[in-house]
C-alpha positions, 0 to 999 in steps of 0.5 A, a space after each residue: 500500500 502506498 504511504 499516506 503523507 500527513 502534515 500536522 502543525 504543532 505548537 507543543 500544547 496539550 490542545 494537539 492531543 486529539 490530533 495525535 489520537 486521530 493519527 493513531 486511528 488513521 494509522 491502524 485504519 490503513 495499516 497492514 497487520 505487520 507494518 503500521 509505520 510503512 503506511 503513514 508518514 507524518 510531518 510534525 510542523 512547527 511555525 515560528 515567527 521570525 521575530 522570536 528567533 532569539 536566545 532559546 528560540 533558535 531553529 536548532 532548539 525548536 527542531 529538537 523540541 519537535 523531535 522530542 514531541 515525536 517520541 511522546 507516547 501519544 505518537 508511539 509507532 508512527 513514522 514522524 519527521 520534524 520540520 521547523 519553518 519561519 513566518 511572520 516576515 512583514 517584508 515577505 508577507 508570510 503568515 503562519 497559516 499561509 506557511 502551513 498551507 503552502 507546506 502541505 504541497 508535498 502531502 496528501 492531507 493537513 490535519 488542523 484543529 478548529 478553535 472557535 472565535 467570535 464573528 467579529 474576531 473572524 472579520 477583523 483578525 481572521 483565523 489561522 485555520 481560514 488562512 490555512 484553508 486559503 493557501 492549502 495545496 492539499 485537503 485540510 481535515 478540520 477536527 474538533 476535540 469532541 469528535 475524533 473520527 475513523 474515516 470510513 463513511 464520507 459525504 461530499 456536498 457536490 454540484 457534479 461539475 468537472 471540478 467535483 470530479 477532480 476533487 474525488 480524483 485528488 482525494 483517491 490516495 486518502 480514500 484508498 488508504 482508509 478504504 472509505 466510501 463516499 456519498 455524493 450529495 446535492 442539497 436543494 434549498 428553498 431557492 433552488 429546485 430540480 426534478 428527480 428525473 433531471 437529478 438522476 440524469 446528471 448523476 448518470 452523466 457524472 458517473 460516466 465521466 468519473 468512470 472514464 477517468 478512474 474506475 477505482 474512484 468510481 468504486 468508492 462512490 456508495 450512492 448519489 443523494 438528493 437532499 432537500 433543506 431550507 438552507 444549503 449548509 444546514 442541508 449538508 449537515 443534516 444529510 451527513 447526520 442522517 447518513 451516519 457519516 464520519 466526515 463532510 467533504 467540501 470544496 472551497 475557493 477560499 474567499 477572504 476579507 470583504 468578499 467573504 463577509 458580503 457573499 458568505 461561505 458555505 464552508 464557514 457555515 458548515 464549520 459553525 453548524 457541526 462538530 463533525 470533522 470537515 475535510 476541505 478541499 481548496 480549489 484554485 481561485 479564478 483570476 
């Protein structure tokens, strides 16, 4: 089995414990009986502000701290690599969230913990999670401490577009590793309507296009689901709950600032509405 490459940002606090628990669960889920380490490669990434690199906060000392973290019982048996990078250089314009997102380029998955903030804080300051989602080069699994999943049954809120097919193709390493199945869900709100006949016709076309690109990803599709709800985000969460899903998959273009505030974000609304893990797949922004 091909190794799954996971990036975990760490800050040496106990708040990261749920992420360690998830990695252990993930390792066992995808492992051969004889070899856990060979299937999951974890990079522990610590980002430090360049302005703090003085005295005991030099890179070598921080790298040693991360290496010591990898030897903790919570990460026992996992193949871990320590990585320390700098951010916060105003001249370069690099934030911690941006550095984490870009570091995921060579990985299949970033695991990030969700830390709730008020609406005003999100608008004025943003959050590191939002910055990670904006700049991520791979899927980001947003976890809450209350829900550490086994990724077997996933719900993908989709519009059956070419981009949706590409998301599934790029998620294939994770789906294969976890032996996971995906329910492709279209939520119709009070502002939209589509007949069952039209929906089924689009599903058949999407199925044919998906199969032409990868028969393996087609085998991961459990079913196509049409779900009615008053609001889009609400419908996605309710459908995932009804299907007993382990996580929700969303694709996002990562709008920020005024555009995000004016237009809203389904991803933000879903993250606010559920403690269920949300696997966010970043799409390339237009323009």
